[in-house]
N, C-alpha and C positions, 0 to 999 in steps of 0.2 A: 541504018537507024541511028539517030543522034542520041547524045547523052540525055537530053531532056525527054526524048521518047522513052528511053529506058527507065528514067525516074518516074515518068507518068504511067507506065504500063500497068502497075497494080490497081490503079483507079481510073484507067482510060475510059471505061464505060460510064462511070459516074461523072467524069469531067465533061463528056459529051452530053449527058443529060442535064448537067448544070447550065450549059449555055442556054438551053431553052428555058430552064427554070428561072435563071437570072433575067433573061430577056422579058419574061412576063412581068417582072417587077419594074422594068424601065418603060412603063406605059404612062401616058398622060393624055387628057382630052384638050389640053391647052396647045394650040397649033405650034407656037414658037418653041415651047418646051419639048414637044414631040419631035420636032426637027433636030433640036440640040441633042436629045437623048439618043436618037437614031445615029447621029454623027459620032457620039461617044462610043456606042456599041460597035460600030464599024471599025473604030480605031483601037479596039481592045488589044492588049499586049499578050504575053504568054500566060497570063493568069496564074502566076506563081503563087500568089497568096491563097486563092481558093484551093490550089493544088496541095499546098501545105496543110490546109484544113482537112482535106480528104485523106491524105497520107497519114496524118496523125490519128485520125479516126480509125482508119484501117489497121494501124499498128496496135491500137488499144481496144478494139471491139468490132462490132458490125455497123457499117454505115447505114444511117436511117434518115428519115425526113428531117430530124434535128440537125444532121450534118449539113444538109442542103441549106437550112436556115442559117447556120453558122457561116457557111461559105458566102451566102448572100449578104449577110451583115458586114462581113469583112470586105467584100468587093465594093459594096456601096461606100463604106468608109474610105477605102483606098482611092476610089474614083473621085470622091468629094475632095480628098486631100490633094490630089493631083490638080484638080481645077483651081483650088484655092492657092496652091503653091505657085502656079503659073502667074497668078495675079500678084502675089507677094514678090516674086522674082522678076516681074515684068517680062516674062518669057512669051514669045510669040510662036514657038514651035515645040512640039512634043512628039517623039517617035517619028520624026520626019514629016509631020503634018501640022497644020495650023492649030494653035491652042484655042480653047473656047473664047477666051478674052480677046484674042486677035481677030477672030471671025465676027464676033458680036461686040461686046465691050466688057469692061471690068465689072460694071454694075450688074449686068445680066449674068456674068460668070459667078459672081458672089451668090446670087440668088439660086443659080443652078446647083452650086455646091451645097448650099443650105437645104435645098430640096432633097438632094441625095441623102444627106444626113438625117433629115426628117423621115424619109422612107425607111431607113434602117431602124429608127426609133419605133415607127409605127408597126413594122413587121415583127419586131421583138415583143411588142405589147400584144399584138393580135395572136401570136403563137404562145404567149405567156412564158417567154424565155427571158425572164428578168435576170437570170444568172448570166446569160450571154450578154445581155444589155449592160450589165455591170462591168464585164471584162472589156467590152468595146468602148464604153464610156471612159473607162480609165485610160485606155489607149489614146483616145482623142485628147484628153486632158494632158497626157504626157507629151504628145506631139506638139501641142500648142506651146507648152512650157519650154520644150526643147528649141522650137523656132525662135521664141522670144529671147531665150538665153543666148542663142547664136547671134541674134541681132545686137543684143547688148554687148557681147564680147567683141563683135566685129567692128564696133565703132572705134574702139581704142586698140584693136588688134593685139589684145593682151591675153589670148587664149593659151592656157597651159594644158598639159596632157590630161590632167584630171578633168578640166573643163570640157575637153574634146570628148572624153568618154561619157560624161554626163549628157552632152548634146546628142551623140549618136544613139545612146541608150534610149533617150526620150524621142528623138525624131524618127529613127529608123527601126531600132530593135523593139520598140513598144508595139508597133503594128505587127511585126513578125511573131512576137511572143503571144499576141492576141490570136493569131492564126492557129498556133499549136495548142493554146489553152482552150479555145472554143472547140477546136476539133476533138480534143480529148473529152471535153465536157459534154459533147454531143453523144458520147457512147459510154461514159462512166461518171459516177458521182464520187469516186475515190479522190479525196483532196490531195493525197500524196502524188498520185499519177498526174493530176491536172497541174500541180505546181512543178513537177519534174518536166513536163512537156512545155510549160511556160518558160522555165529556165533554159531549156534546150532551144526554144525559139529565139530567146534573147541573144544567145550566143551565135546563132545563125545570122541574126540581124546585124550584130556587131561585126562579124567576119565579112558579111556582104558589104557593109559600108566602108570598112577599112580597105577591102580589095578595090572597091570603086574609087576610093581616094587615091590609091596607088596608080590606078589606070590613068589618072589625070596627068601623070608624069611619064607614061610609057606609050610608045607608038604600038598600037595593036589593031591590025586590020580585021581581026575577027569580031571585035566588039563594035567597031564603027564609031567609037567615042573619040571626040577631038581632044587633044591634049591641051592643057593650059586653061581650061574653062574655069576651074576653081580660082586660079590666080586672077583671071579677068574679073571675076565676081568678088574679089577680095576675101575669099574664104581660106582660112588657115586650117589645114588638116594635118593628120598625124605625121606624114613624111616631112613636111615643112617645119612643124613644131620641133621635131627631134633635131633637124639640121640647125635650126636657130639656137637651140640650147647649146650646141657645140661650137657655134660661131663666136668670133671676137666681137666686142661691143661695136666696133666700127663697121664690120661686115654685117652685123645684125641690123644696124640702123639703115645701112644702104639697101639691104634686101626688103626691109619693111617699108621703106620709102617708095619702092617700086610697087609693092603689093597695095599700099595705101592709095596710090594714084588711080584716079578714075579713068584716065586715058593712058593706056600702056601701049608701047610699040611692040611689034612682034619680037624684036631683039631683046627687049626688056623682059618679056615673058620667058623667052628662051634662056635668059641669064638666070632667072629664078629656078627654072627646071634643071639647068646644068648644076646650079648650086646644090640643089637637093640630091641629084644623082651622084655628085662628086663627094658629098659629105656623109653618105651612108644612110640618108633618110628613108630611102626605099627599102633597103635591107632591114632596117629597124622595124618599119611598119609591117 
């Protein structure tokens, strides 16, 4: 049994039921949309975010229909954000398969993402869960703000550590905190518990993102993640930020000139990776 199986065990039954529950929301009478939605469902990942919703609900009360609504809202938001992210990043692959924008086109992908967001809005209104709608809407707002802040900072590569934390709190941690907040809200009205779970989720989200950024500099056969992707995409993350702060002005200019380049050689990418490894950036992160 894997670690994920152990984590999932307390809500394994509910997660199995959720697959059918969520599948019923991914229906459409429009032939093209039906094809795309089926494609998205077949490519589902580990469903970590719905899992967080159910685990948080189980921790604080009895799982109910409201918990399934919360998990559905979160999964719709997450799926929409992935579709839109692939357009923003001009990514043609996700989880080893073609992205929606690669198989169809960016225009269709934008509309599919919008459709998924609208489904979430509609479900929350139909179920009269305006409290959950507020939590999810705040997460969407934060994610967009975080993406725009990252784009703004990436233009001049002037990201400082405080900027980095603002970005990951908005881009990654906002959605995870929405998972734990809606999970708690589905079983309790206690504002202190809901806030506590929201803060807990934010910390999980930040830890996840920092760990993911570290893996960009580490060879790890278990994750299957290719190293150097952030450098290729001109993304400055915590390990590099710390190493640059300790570098001489000459060394800093040289490393930033590599990161800034749109066409980097493999040796240049490896030079940045070695720079971070040798200056303690990974240990700091």
